[in-house]
FIKOLZA-1660 file (N, C-alpha, C; in steps of 0.1 Angstrom, whole numbers, plus 5000, padded with zeros to 4 digits):
% residues 244
   i   px   py   pz ch aa at
   1 1151 2658 0262  A  X  N
   1 1152 2649 0280  A  X CA
   1 1154 2653 0288  A  X  C
   2 1158 2662 0292  A  X  N
   2 1158 2674 0296  A  X CA
   2 1144 2674 0309  A  X  C
   3 1135 2680 0297  A  X  N
   3 1124 2678 0307  A  X CA
   3 1113 2664 0308  A  X  C
   4 1114 2658 0304  A  X  N
   4 1111 2640 0307  A  X CA
   4 1117 2639 0324  A  X  C
   5 1129 2644 0324  A  X  N
   5 1133 2641 0330  A  X CA
   5 1129 2656 0347  A  X  C
   6 1122 2663 0340  A  X  N
   6 1116 2673 0349  A  X CA
   6 1107 2670 0357  A  X  C
   7 1097 2664 0342  A  X  N
   7 1084 2661 0347  A  X CA
   7 1084 2649 0354  A  X  C
   8 1096 2642 0353  A  X  N
   8 1094 2623 0361  A  X CA
   8 1099 2627 0381  A  X  C
   9 1105 2637 0378  A  X  N
   9 1108 2641 0389  A  X CA
   9 1096 2651 0403  A  X  C
  10 1091 2657 0391  A  X  N
  10 1077 2662 0400  A  X CA
  10 1065 2653 0402  A  X  C
  11 1066 2640 0394  A  X  N
  11 1056 2635 0391  A  X CA
  11 1059 2622 0405  A  X  C
  12 1073 2624 0407  A  X  N
  12 1070 2615 0414  A  X CA
  12 1071 2623 0430  A  X  C
  13 1082 2636 0424  A  X  N
  13 1077 2640 0446  A  X CA
  13 1061 2636 0449  A  X  C
  14 1056 2644 0438  A  X  N
  14 1035 2642 0439  A  X CA
  14 1036 2632 0440  A  X  C
  15 1036 2625 0442  A  X  N
  15 1031 2610 0443  A  X CA
  15 1031 2608 0457  A  X  C
  16 1048 2614 0464  A  X  N
  16 1058 2604 0473  A  X CA
  16 1047 2614 0489  A  X  C
  17 1044 2624 0486  A  X  N
  17 1037 2628 0498  A  X CA
  17 1023 2631 0495  A  X  C
  18 1019 2613 0497  A  X  N
  18 1005 2607 0501  A  X CA
  18 1016 2594 0500  A  X  C
  19 1018 2587 0515  A  X  N
  19 1024 2579 0515  A  X CA
  19 1013 2569 0519  A  X  C
  20 1004 2569 0522  A  X  N
  20 0993 2556 0520  A  X CA
  20 0990 2551 0507  A  X  C
  21 0988 2560 0503  A  X  N
  21 0981 2556 0488  A  X CA
  21 1000 2542 0481  A  X  C
  22 1013 2555 0482  A  X  N
  22 1023 2548 0479  A  X CA
  22 1024 2533 0488  A  X  C
  23 1017 2530 0499  A  X  N
  23 1022 2520 0504  A  X CA
  23 1013 2514 0506  A  X  C
  24 1001 2512 0504  A  X  N
  24 0986 2506 0493  A  X CA
  24 0990 2498 0486  A  X  C
  25 0997 2508 0475  A  X  N
  25 0994 2505 0459  A  X CA
  25 1002 2492 0461  A  X  C
  26 1020 2497 0467  A  X  N
  26 1032 2486 0467  A  X CA
  26 1028 2472 0474  A  X  C
  27 1017 2472 0484  A  X  N
  27 1019 2458 0500  A  X CA
  27 1004 2453 0489  A  X  C
  28 0993 2455 0483  A  X  N
  28 0982 2447 0482  A  X CA
  28 0980 2446 0469  A  X  C
  29 0995 2439 0458  A  X  N
  29 0995 2426 0454  A  X CA
  29 1001 2418 0460  A  X  C
  30 1008 2420 0467  A  X  N
  30 1017 2412 0481  A  X CA
  30 1003 2401 0485  A  X  C
  31 0995 2407 0489  A  X  N
  31 0985 2398 0495  A  X CA
  31 0978 2392 0489  A  X  C
  32 0976 2397 0479  A  X  N
  32 0967 2384 0467  A  X CA
  32 0978 2373 0463  A  X  C
  33 0992 2379 0463  A  X  N
  33 1003 2362 0465  A  X CA
  33 1002 2356 0475  A  X  C
  34 0997 2361 0487  A  X  N
  34 0999 2350 0501  A  X CA
  34 0987 2341 0500  A  X  C
  35 0974 2351 0496  A  X  N
  35 0963 2343 0499  A  X CA
  35 0965 2336 0483  A  X  C
  36 0964 2336 0473  A  X  N
  36 0960 2331 0459  A  X CA
  36 0968 2326 0454  A  X  C
  37 0980 2338 0456  A  X  N
  37 0994 2328 0448  A  X CA
  37 0997 2314 0455  A  X  C
  38 1006 2315 0466  A  X  N
  38 1010 2305 0472  A  X CA
  38 1006 2293 0474  A  X  C
  39 0994 2292 0473  A  X  N
  39 0988 2279 0472  A  X CA
  39 0991 2273 0463  A  X  C
  40 0993 2273 0452  A  X  N
  40 0998 2271 0439  A  X CA
  40 1012 2265 0436  A  X  C
  41 1017 2273 0441  A  X  N
  41 1035 2277 0442  A  X CA
  41 1037 2260 0451  A  X  C
  42 1036 2247 0443  A  X  N
  42 1037 2239 0444  A  X CA
  42 1050 2232 0449  A  X  C
  43 1056 2232 0431  A  X  N
  43 1071 2224 0437  A  X CA
  43 1079 2240 0431  A  X  C
  44 1092 2237 0426  A  X  N
  44 1105 2256 0422  A  X CA
  44 1091 2257 0411  A  X  C
  45 1091 2247 0401  A  X  N
  45 1090 2249 0389  A  X CA
  45 1072 2262 0389  A  X  C
  46 1062 2255 0392  A  X  N
  46 1058 2259 0398  A  X CA
  46 1054 2273 0398  A  X  C
  47 1060 2272 0415  A  X  N
  47 1064 2291 0421  A  X CA
  47 1073 2295 0418  A  X  C
  48 1081 2291 0402  A  X  N
  48 1083 2305 0395  A  X CA
  48 1079 2313 0388  A  X  C
  49 1061 2304 0384  A  X  N
  49 1059 2311 0372  A  X CA
  49 1048 2314 0382  A  X  C
  50 1041 2309 0395  A  X  N
  50 1035 2319 0399  A  X CA
  50 1035 2335 0407  A  X  C
  51 1054 2330 0409  A  X  N
  51 1064 2347 0412  A  X CA
  51 1059 2352 0401  A  X  C
  52 1065 2355 0391  A  X  N
  52 1065 2363 0379  A  X CA
  52 1049 2360 0376  A  X  C
  53 1039 2357 0379  A  X  N
  53 1030 2354 0373  A  X CA
  53 1024 2371 0382  A  X  C
  54 1018 2369 0395  A  X  N
  54 1022 2378 0409  A  X CA
  54 1027 2395 0409  A  X  C
  55 1039 2384 0398  A  X  N
  55 1049 2404 0401  A  X CA
  55 1044 2408 0388  A  X  C
  56 1042 2401 0380  A  X  N
  56 1031 2409 0368  A  X CA
  56 1017 2410 0368  A  X  C
  57 1005 2411 0378  A  X  N
  57 1001 2418 0382  A  X CA
  57 1005 2422 0390  A  X  C
  58 1016 2430 0400  A  X  N
  58 1018 2437 0402  A  X CA
  58 1014 2451 0398  A  X  C
  59 1031 2446 0385  A  X  N
  59 1034 2459 0375  A  X CA
  59 1021 2467 0369  A  X  C
  60 1005 2459 0366  A  X  N
  60 0993 2457 0359  A  X CA
  60 0997 2470 0369  A  X  C
  61 0988 2467 0386  A  X  N
  61 0983 2474 0389  A  X CA
  61 0986 2491 0391  A  X  C
  62 1000 2491 0393  A  X  N
  62 1004 2504 0398  A  X CA
  62 1003 2509 0384  A  X  C
  63 1006 2500 0371  A  X  N
  63 1003 2511 0361  A  X CA
  63 0991 2520 0356  A  X  C
  64 0981 2507 0361  A  X  N
  64 0966 2513 0352  A  X CA
  64 0957 2524 0361  A  X  C
  65 0963 2518 0372  A  X  N
  65 0957 2530 0386  A  X CA
  65 0966 2542 0390  A  X  C
  66 0979 2541 0386  A  X  N
  66 0986 2557 0382  A  X CA
  66 0977 2565 0371  A  X  C
  67 0977 2560 0364  A  X  N
  67 0975 2567 0354  A  X CA
  67 0957 2566 0348  A  X  C
  68 0947 2553 0355  A  X  N
  68 0937 2557 0349  A  X CA
  68 0929 2567 0357  A  X  C
  69 0928 2566 0371  A  X  N
  69 0923 2574 0387  A  X CA
  69 0931 2584 0385  A  X  C
  70 0945 2587 0384  A  X  N
  70 0954 2600 0390  A  X CA
  70 0953 2607 0373  A  X  C
  71 0950 2608 0364  A  X  N
  71 0948 2618 0353  A  X CA
  71 0934 2622 0352  A  X  C
  72 0925 2612 0353  A  X  N
  72 0910 2617 0359  A  X CA
  72 0918 2627 0365  A  X  C
  73 0916 2628 0379  A  X  N
  73 0919 2632 0388  A  X CA
  73 0921 2648 0392  A  X  C
  74 0935 2644 0382  A  X  N
  74 0946 2656 0376  A  X CA
  74 0940 2666 0368  A  X  C
  75 0932 2660 0359  A  X  N
  75 0925 2667 0346  A  X CA
  75 0918 2678 0353  A  X  C
  76 0910 2682 0366  A  X  N
  76 0904 2692 0369  A  X CA
  76 0908 2699 0379  A  X  C
  77 0920 2696 0385  A  X  N
  77 0928 2704 0389  A  X CA
  77 0935 2722 0387  A  X  C
  78 0938 2728 0393  A  X  N
  78 0944 2741 0388  A  X CA
  78 0959 2735 0384  A  X  C
  79 0969 2727 0391  A  X  N
  79 0978 2729 0390  A  X CA
  79 0978 2718 0377  A  X  C
  80 0971 2710 0365  A  X  N
  80 0970 2703 0353  A  X CA
  80 0968 2712 0342  A  X  C
  81 0961 2726 0348  A  X  N
  81 0956 2739 0339  A  X CA
  81 0968 2745 0336  A  X  C
  82 0972 2749 0348  A  X  N
  82 0992 2756 0351  A  X CA
  82 0997 2745 0338  A  X  C
  83 1002 2734 0337  A  X  N
  83 1011 2721 0334  A  X CA
  83 1005 2728 0316  A  X  C
  84 0990 2727 0316  A  X  N
  84 0989 2724 0296  A  X CA
  84 0992 2740 0289  A  X  C
  85 0997 2751 0302  A  X  N
  85 0999 2762 0295  A  X CA
  85 1012 2765 0296  A  X  C
  86 1024 2748 0295  A  X  N
  86 1041 2752 0289  A  X CA
  86 1039 2743 0276  A  X  C
  87 1050 2752 0269  A  X  N
  87 1052 2747 0260  A  X CA
  87 1057 2728 0259  A  X  C
  88 1050 2716 0268  A  X  N
  88 1055 2703 0261  A  X CA
  88 1045 2700 0254  A  X  C
  89 1051 2685 0250  A  X  N
  89 1042 2681 0237  A  X CA
  89 1037 2666 0250  A  X  C
  90 1027 2660 0252  A  X  N
  90 1029 2654 0252  A  X CA
  90 1028 2641 0253  A  X  C
  91 1042 2638 0243  A  X  N
  91 1049 2627 0244  A  X CA
  91 1055 2628 0252  A  X  C
  92 1058 2640 0258  A  X  N
  92 1070 2646 0263  A  X CA
  92 1063 2636 0283  A  X  C
  93 1048 2647 0282  A  X  N
  93 1044 2639 0297  A  X CA
  93 1044 2624 0294  A  X  C
  94 1034 2613 0286  A  X  N
  94 1035 2605 0285  A  X CA
  94 1048 2600 0292  A  X  C
  95 1057 2606 0284  A  X  N
  95 1073 2592 0286  A  X CA
  95 1079 2590 0299  A  X  C
  96 1070 2603 0307  A  X  N
  96 1078 2606 0320  A  X CA
  96 1069 2599 0333  A  X  C
  97 1056 2600 0331  A  X  N
  97 1047 2596 0333  A  X CA
  97 1051 2580 0336  A  X  C
  98 1054 2571 0325  A  X  N
  98 1054 2556 0325  A  X CA
  98 1068 2553 0335  A  X  C
  99 1080 2566 0333  A  X  N
  99 1091 2560 0336  A  X CA
  99 1088 2555 0354  A  X  C
 100 1077 2569 0360  A  X  N
 100 1079 2569 0370  A  X CA
 100 1067 2559 0374  A  X  C
 101 1062 2550 0367  A  X  N
 101 1047 2546 0368  A  X CA
 101 1059 2530 0373  A  X  C
 102 1064 2533 0363  A  X  N
 102 1071 2521 0362  A  X CA
 102 1083 2514 0372  A  X  C
 103 1093 2526 0378  A  X  N
 103 1099 2526 0390  A  X CA
 103 1094 2521 0401  A  X  C
 104 1082 2530 0407  A  X  N
 104 1069 2524 0414  A  X CA
 104 1066 2509 0410  A  X  C
 105 1066 2506 0403  A  X  N
 105 1062 2492 0399  A  X CA
 105 1070 2483 0400  A  X  C
 106 1081 2489 0399  A  X  N
 106 1095 2475 0403  A  X CA
 106 1093 2472 0413  A  X  C
 107 1093 2488 0422  A  X  N
 107 1093 2483 0438  A  X CA
 107 1079 2474 0444  A  X  C
 108 1068 2472 0436  A  X  N
 108 1055 2465 0442  A  X CA
 108 1062 2449 0435  A  X  C
 109 1066 2450 0427  A  X  N
 109 1072 2435 0421  A  X CA
 109 1083 2429 0429  A  X  C
 110 1098 2438 0430  A  X  N
 110 1103 2433 0441  A  X CA
 110 1095 2427 0452  A  X  C
 111 1082 2431 0459  A  X  N
 111 1080 2426 0470  A  X CA
 111 1076 2413 0465  A  X  C
 112 1070 2412 0453  A  X  N
 112 1062 2398 0450  A  X CA
 112 1077 2389 0455  A  X  C
 113 1083 2398 0444  A  X  N
 113 1101 2386 0445  A  X CA
 113 1101 2386 0462  A  X  C
 114 1106 2392 0473  A  X  N
 114 1109 2387 0483  A  X CA
 114 1095 2374 0490  A  X  C
 115 1085 2376 0492  A  X  N
 115 1080 2367 0495  A  X CA
 115 1076 2358 0489  A  X  C
 116 1076 2356 0472  A  X  N
 116 1082 2344 0472  A  X CA
 116 1094 2336 0473  A  X  C
 117 1105 2340 0475  A  X  N
 117 1117 2334 0477  A  X CA
 117 1117 2334 0497  A  X  C
 118 1107 2336 0502  A  X  N
 118 1107 2336 0516  A  X CA
 118 1096 2320 0517  A  X  C
 119 1088 2328 0512  A  X  N
 119 1080 2312 0513  A  X CA
 119 1078 2304 0505  A  X  C
 120 1080 2306 0496  A  X  N
 120 1078 2289 0484  A  X CA
 120 1092 2288 0474  A  X  C
 121 1090 2279 0470  A  X  N
 121 1107 2268 0465  A  X CA
 121 1105 2278 0457  A  X  C
 122 1101 2292 0448  A  X  N
 122 1106 2299 0440  A  X CA
 122 1118 2303 0439  A  X  C
 123 1128 2297 0429  A  X  N
 123 1139 2301 0427  A  X CA
 123 1147 2305 0408  A  X  C
 124 1154 2316 0409  A  X  N
 124 1156 2315 0391  A  X CA
 124 1169 2313 0391  A  X  C
 125 1176 2306 0381  A  X  N
 125 1193 2304 0383  A  X CA
 125 1200 2322 0379  A  X  C
 126 1204 2322 0380  A  X  N
 126 1211 2340 0384  A  X CA
 126 1212 2348 0367  A  X  C
 127 1216 2338 0355  A  X  N
 127 1214 2345 0346  A  X CA
 127 1196 2352 0335  A  X  C
 128 1189 2348 0343  A  X  N
 128 1174 2345 0342  A  X CA
 128 1170 2363 0347  A  X  C
 129 1177 2366 0358  A  X  N
 129 1175 2374 0367  A  X CA
 129 1173 2385 0359  A  X  C
 130 1182 2393 0355  A  X  N
 130 1179 2408 0342  A  X CA
 130 1172 2404 0326  A  X  C
 131 1174 2395 0321  A  X  N
 131 1159 2392 0314  A  X CA
 131 1149 2391 0317  A  X  C
 132 1142 2383 0325  A  X  N
 132 1127 2389 0339  A  X CA
 132 1126 2403 0338  A  X  C
 133 1138 2412 0347  A  X  N
 133 1133 2426 0352  A  X CA
 133 1125 2428 0338  A  X  C
 134 1135 2429 0332  A  X  N
 134 1135 2436 0316  A  X CA
 134 1125 2436 0309  A  X  C
 135 1116 2424 0306  A  X  N
 135 1104 2419 0297  A  X CA
 135 1095 2424 0308  A  X  C
 136 1095 2420 0322  A  X  N
 136 1089 2426 0332  A  X CA
 136 1084 2441 0332  A  X  C
 137 1091 2448 0326  A  X  N
 137 1088 2464 0329  A  X CA
 137 1085 2468 0315  A  X  C
 138 1100 2463 0303  A  X  N
 138 1088 2465 0290  A  X CA
 138 1081 2464 0282  A  X  C
 139 1072 2447 0291  A  X  N
 139 1053 2443 0291  A  X CA
 139 1041 2451 0298  A  X  C
 140 1051 2460 0309  A  X  N
 140 1041 2469 0316  A  X CA
 140 1041 2484 0305  A  X  C
 141 1042 2491 0291  A  X  N
 141 1041 2498 0291  A  X CA
 141 1030 2500 0278  A  X  C
 142 1022 2487 0278  A  X  N
 142 1012 2489 0273  A  X CA
 142 0996 2489 0280  A  X  C
 143 1004 2487 0297  A  X  N
 143 0990 2489 0305  A  X CA
 143 0990 2505 0311  A  X  C
 144 1009 2510 0309  A  X  N
 144 1004 2517 0309  A  X CA
 144 0996 2533 0300  A  X  C
 145 0997 2533 0287  A  X  N
 145 0991 2537 0277  A  X CA
 145 0975 2537 0277  A  X  C
 146 0968 2525 0282  A  X  N
 146 0960 2519 0289  A  X CA
 146 0955 2527 0295  A  X  C
 147 0961 2526 0304  A  X  N
 147 0957 2535 0318  A  X CA
 147 0962 2551 0317  A  X  C
 148 0970 2558 0305  A  X  N
 148 0966 2570 0304  A  X CA
 148 0955 2568 0292  A  X  C
 149 0949 2562 0290  A  X  N
 149 0937 2561 0277  A  X CA
 149 0922 2561 0288  A  X  C
 150 0922 2557 0296  A  X  N
 150 0912 2553 0306  A  X CA
 150 0911 2570 0312  A  X  C
 151 0923 2575 0321  A  X  N
 151 0928 2585 0324  A  X CA
 151 0921 2601 0315  A  X  C
 152 0924 2597 0301  A  X  N
 152 0916 2611 0301  A  X CA
 152 0904 2607 0289  A  X  C
 153 0893 2595 0285  A  X  N
 153 0881 2593 0278  A  X CA
 153 0876 2588 0291  A  X  C
 154 0876 2593 0306  A  X  N
 154 0863 2587 0311  A  X CA
 154 0867 2599 0326  A  X  C
 155 0856 2608 0326  A  X  N
 155 0857 2617 0341  A  X CA
 155 0859 2606 0356  A  X  C
 156 0861 2615 0362  A  X  N
 156 0871 2605 0379  A  X CA
 156 0854 2597 0386  A  X  C
 157 0846 2604 0384  A  X  N
 157 0841 2587 0393  A  X CA
 157 0835 2577 0378  A  X  C
 158 0838 2577 0369  A  X  N
 158 0838 2566 0362  A  X CA
 158 0852 2555 0359  A  X  C
 159 0860 2567 0361  A  X  N
 159 0878 2563 0356  A  X CA
 159 0877 2555 0369  A  X  C
 160 0873 2557 0382  A  X  N
 160 0877 2545 0394  A  X CA
 160 0868 2529 0391  A  X  C
 161 0852 2530 0387  A  X  N
 161 0848 2515 0384  A  X CA
 161 0855 2508 0371  A  X  C
 162 0857 2519 0362  A  X  N
 162 0865 2514 0350  A  X CA
 162 0874 2501 0347  A  X  C
 163 0890 2513 0357  A  X  N
 163 0902 2505 0363  A  X CA
 163 0901 2497 0368  A  X  C
 164 0889 2499 0377  A  X  N
 164 0892 2485 0384  A  X CA
 164 0888 2471 0380  A  X  C
 165 0876 2474 0371  A  X  N
 165 0869 2466 0366  A  X CA
 165 0886 2460 0352  A  X  C
 166 0887 2463 0347  A  X  N
 166 0899 2459 0335  A  X CA
 166 0906 2454 0342  A  X  C
 167 0911 2462 0352  A  X  N
 167 0920 2458 0361  A  X CA
 167 0924 2440 0367  A  X  C
 168 0910 2438 0370  A  X  N
 168 0911 2422 0378  A  X CA
 168 0904 2415 0364  A  X  C
 169 0897 2422 0359  A  X  N
 169 0895 2410 0347  A  X CA
 169 0904 2404 0332  A  X  C
 170 0914 2417 0331  A  X  N
 170 0925 2414 0325  A  X CA
 170 0935 2405 0331  A  X  C
 171 0933 2404 0346  A  X  N
 171 0945 2400 0354  A  X CA
 171 0939 2378 0353  A  X  C
 172 0927 2377 0357  A  X  N
 172 0923 2368 0359  A  X CA
 172 0918 2362 0345  A  X  C
 173 0913 2368 0334  A  X  N
 173 0906 2362 0321  A  X CA
 173 0935 2360 0317  A  X  C
 174 0940 2366 0316  A  X  N
 174 0944 2366 0307  A  X CA
 174 0958 2351 0319  A  X  C
 175 0956 2351 0329  A  X  N
 175 0961 2341 0334  A  X CA
 175 0973 2340 0343  A  X  C
 176 0965 2356 0354  A  X  N
 176 0984 2356 0363  A  X CA
 176 0976 2359 0379  A  X  C
 177 0959 2349 0375  A  X  N
 177 0964 2346 0392  A  X CA
 177 0957 2327 0393  A  X  C
 178 0952 2325 0381  A  X  N
 178 0955 2315 0379  A  X CA
 178 0961 2309 0370  A  X  C
 179 0970 2293 0365  A  X  N
 179 0973 2288 0355  A  X CA
 179 0969 2289 0341  A  X  C
 180 0968 2297 0331  A  X  N
 180 0958 2294 0320  A  X CA
 180 0948 2286 0319  A  X  C
 181 0953 2271 0325  A  X  N
 181 0947 2259 0321  A  X CA
 181 0939 2255 0328  A  X  C
 182 0940 2264 0338  A  X  N
 182 0923 2262 0349  A  X CA
 182 0913 2269 0344  A  X  C
 183 0917 2278 0339  A  X  N
 183 0900 2291 0337  A  X CA
 183 0897 2280 0321  A  X  C
 184 0878 2287 0331  A  X  N
 184 0868 2287 0326  A  X CA
 184 0873 2281 0312  A  X  C
 185 0866 2274 0306  A  X  N
 185 0864 2270 0293  A  X CA
 185 0859 2287 0279  A  X  C
 186 0853 2289 0283  A  X  N
 186 0850 2299 0273  A  X CA
 186 0856 2314 0276  A  X  C
 187 0864 2316 0292  A  X  N
 187 0870 2326 0298  A  X CA
 187 0888 2320 0284  A  X  C
 188 0888 2311 0285  A  X  N
 188 0898 2303 0280  A  X CA
 188 0900 2304 0263  A  X  C
 189 0885 2304 0261  A  X  N
 189 0887 2310 0241  A  X CA
 189 0891 2331 0242  A  X  C
 190 0890 2335 0255  A  X  N
 190 0900 2345 0250  A  X CA
 190 0910 2349 0253  A  X  C
 191 0913 2345 0262  A  X  N
 191 0928 2349 0269  A  X CA
 191 0937 2348 0262  A  X  C
 192 0942 2340 0251  A  X  N
 192 0951 2341 0239  A  X CA
 192 0952 2353 0236  A  X  C
 193 0943 2360 0233  A  X  N
 193 0937 2376 0225  A  X CA
 193 0944 2384 0235  A  X  C
 194 0941 2381 0247  A  X  N
 194 0942 2393 0255  A  X CA
 194 0956 2401 0256  A  X  C
 195 0960 2417 0258  A  X  N
 195 0975 2414 0259  A  X CA
 195 0978 2412 0272  A  X  C
 196 0976 2409 0283  A  X  N
 196 0983 2403 0298  A  X CA
 196 0987 2386 0290  A  X  C
 197 0975 2383 0286  A  X  N
 197 0979 2368 0281  A  X CA
 197 0988 2367 0273  A  X  C
 198 0994 2381 0266  A  X  N
 198 1004 2374 0254  A  X CA
 198 1019 2384 0269  A  X  C
 199 1016 2396 0275  A  X  N
 199 1025 2398 0288  A  X CA
 199 1029 2382 0292  A  X  C
 200 1025 2370 0297  A  X  N
 200 1024 2367 0305  A  X CA
 200 1036 2356 0295  A  X  C
 201 1027 2349 0289  A  X  N
 201 1035 2342 0276  A  X CA
 201 1050 2349 0272  A  X  C
 202 1055 2356 0274  A  X  N
 202 1064 2365 0271  A  X CA
 202 1075 2365 0286  A  X  C
 203 1066 2370 0294  A  X  N
 203 1078 2365 0309  A  X CA
 203 1075 2348 0312  A  X  C
 204 1066 2340 0312  A  X  N
 204 1069 2325 0317  A  X CA
 204 1075 2321 0311  A  X  C
 205 1077 2323 0293  A  X  N
 205 1090 2319 0285  A  X CA
 205 1107 2324 0290  A  X  C
 206 1103 2332 0304  A  X  N
 206 1119 2333 0305  A  X CA
 206 1118 2322 0314  A  X  C
 207 1110 2331 0325  A  X  N
 207 1118 2321 0339  A  X CA
 207 1116 2307 0340  A  X  C
 208 1111 2298 0329  A  X  N
 208 1109 2289 0322  A  X CA
 208 1118 2284 0313  A  X  C
 209 1129 2290 0308  A  X  N
 209 1138 2288 0302  A  X CA
 209 1136 2281 0290  A  X  C
 210 1124 2288 0279  A  X  N
 210 1116 2285 0269  A  X CA
 210 1127 2291 0260  A  X  C
 211 1126 2290 0244  A  X  N
 211 1128 2300 0239  A  X CA
 211 1120 2314 0234  A  X  C
 212 1127 2320 0229  A  X  N
 212 1113 2336 0228  A  X CA
 212 1105 2333 0211  A  X  C
 213 1093 2334 0215  A  X  N
 213 1086 2332 0202  A  X CA
 213 1082 2353 0201  A  X  C
 214 1084 2352 0184  A  X  N
 214 1082 2365 0186  A  X CA
 214 1068 2372 0184  A  X  C
 215 1058 2360 0188  A  X  N
 215 1041 2363 0181  A  X CA
 215 1037 2368 0194  A  X  C
 216 1043 2365 0208  A  X  N
 216 1034 2379 0218  A  X CA
 216 1040 2392 0220  A  X  C
 217 1052 2394 0214  A  X  N
 217 1058 2406 0214  A  X CA
 217 1050 2414 0202  A  X  C
 218 1047 2410 0195  A  X  N
 218 1041 2413 0183  A  X CA
 218 1028 2419 0186  A  X  C
 219 1024 2409 0192  A  X  N
 219 1006 2411 0199  A  X CA
 219 1009 2427 0206  A  X  C
 220 1019 2423 0217  A  X  N
 220 1023 2435 0227  A  X CA
 220 1027 2453 0217  A  X  C
 221 1030 2447 0208  A  X  N
 221 1034 2463 0195  A  X CA
 221 1020 2468 0197  A  X  C
 222 1007 2460 0190  A  X  N
 222 1003 2459 0183  A  X CA
 222 0986 2466 0194  A  X  C
 223 0988 2455 0205  A  X  N
 223 0979 2470 0217  A  X CA
 223 0988 2485 0224  A  X  C
 224 1005 2482 0218  A  X  N
 224 1008 2497 0221  A  X CA
 224 1005 2510 0214  A  X  C
 225 1009 2503 0206  A  X  N
 225 0999 2515 0192  A  X CA
 225 0991 2518 0190  A  X  C
 226 0981 2508 0195  A  X  N
 226 0968 2511 0201  A  X CA
 226 0961 2516 0212  A  X  C
 227 0964 2515 0221  A  X  N
 227 0968 2525 0233  A  X CA
 227 0972 2534 0233  A  X  C
 228 0985 2537 0224  A  X  N
 228 0990 2551 0224  A  X CA
 228 0981 2559 0216  A  X  C
 229 0976 2552 0202  A  X  N
 229 0971 2565 0198  A  X CA
 229 0959 2562 0201  A  X  C
 230 0953 2556 0210  A  X  N
 230 0937 2558 0222  A  X CA
 230 0938 2569 0230  A  X  C
 231 0955 2574 0242  A  X  N
 231 0960 2578 0249  A  X CA
 231 0956 2597 0242  A  X  C
 232 0973 2592 0232  A  X  N
 232 0971 2608 0223  A  X CA
 232 0956 2612 0220  A  X  C
 233 0950 2608 0216  A  X  N
 233 0935 2610 0209  A  X CA
 233 0925 2617 0222  A  X  C
 234 0933 2609 0230  A  X  N
 234 0921 2619 0244  A  X CA
 234 0925 2626 0246  A  X  C
 235 0936 2629 0249  A  X  N
 235 0946 2634 0255  A  X CA
 235 0942 2655 0248  A  X  C
 236 0945 2651 0231  A  X  N
 236 0936 2662 0219  A  X CA
 236 0921 2662 0224  A  X  C
 237 0917 2656 0228  A  X  N
 237 0902 2655 0227  A  X CA
 237 0895 2665 0241  A  X  C
 238 0908 2657 0254  A  X  N
 238 0904 2671 0268  A  X CA
 238 0911 2679 0262  A  X  C
 239 0925 2686 0258  A  X  N
 239 0926 2698 0256  A  X CA
 239 0920 2705 0247  A  X  C
 240 0910 2701 0238  A  X  N
 240 0902 2713 0231  A  X CA
 240 0892 2712 0233  A  X  C
 241 0884 2706 0248  A  X  N
 241 0871 2706 0250  A  X CA
 241 0872 2717 0265  A  X  C
 242 0885 2722 0273  A  X  N
 242 0890 2727 0281  A  X CA
 242 0899 2734 0282  A  X  C
 243 0902 2737 0265  A  X  N
 243 0911 2754 0265  A  X CA
 243 0908 2753 0251  A  X  C
 244 0896 2758 0247  A  X  N
 244 0893 2758 0239  A  X CA
 244 0897 2778 0234  A  X  C
% end
């Protein structure tokens, strides 16, 4: 735990040294919400779902970009070479990176929530706020592992376009931009199998006060294990190539 906290502190300080990246990462989901989301927030019920959807979109963007691009960039840096010489397991580094990303993701989601409360009729019952925040952050874990996978399996020049492509495709096809029932038929056919759709079903269920279903959680657990295996495999592969 001490090593996790030490890495968490180091990663956070390193990110804060580039303030424009932090500002753009936190602000850009809010712009999407104002442009694309607000027109669909026509009443309190729809506004709650839209605000929750774009809060998920904010979390998704932070965790995927934080890892997909940053890890690919870090891999060729002298600092990464030094970190690899330390007796630390990849799990320790992954946990610290995920915790840091979720903290910033919560900040981006809070901006969406504030905008939703100010400019729409979105309102949650007090007893829904804590479950909403919990599932919002827990649901971001598999996407953080997806970002780590991208970061270790792709070089920097490829990591950026791959991350962008997956970010927008998963958000759109998963129903985070527009309600799933408004998706084209061919997209709707695959939407139910995507991790973003399972993420959405969990969070939407909370804000709508629906009983929880175990199936979206099982789907996300499968994706978490799958991306986790790929992430550790990518780390080991990169380690074997660079430090043989």
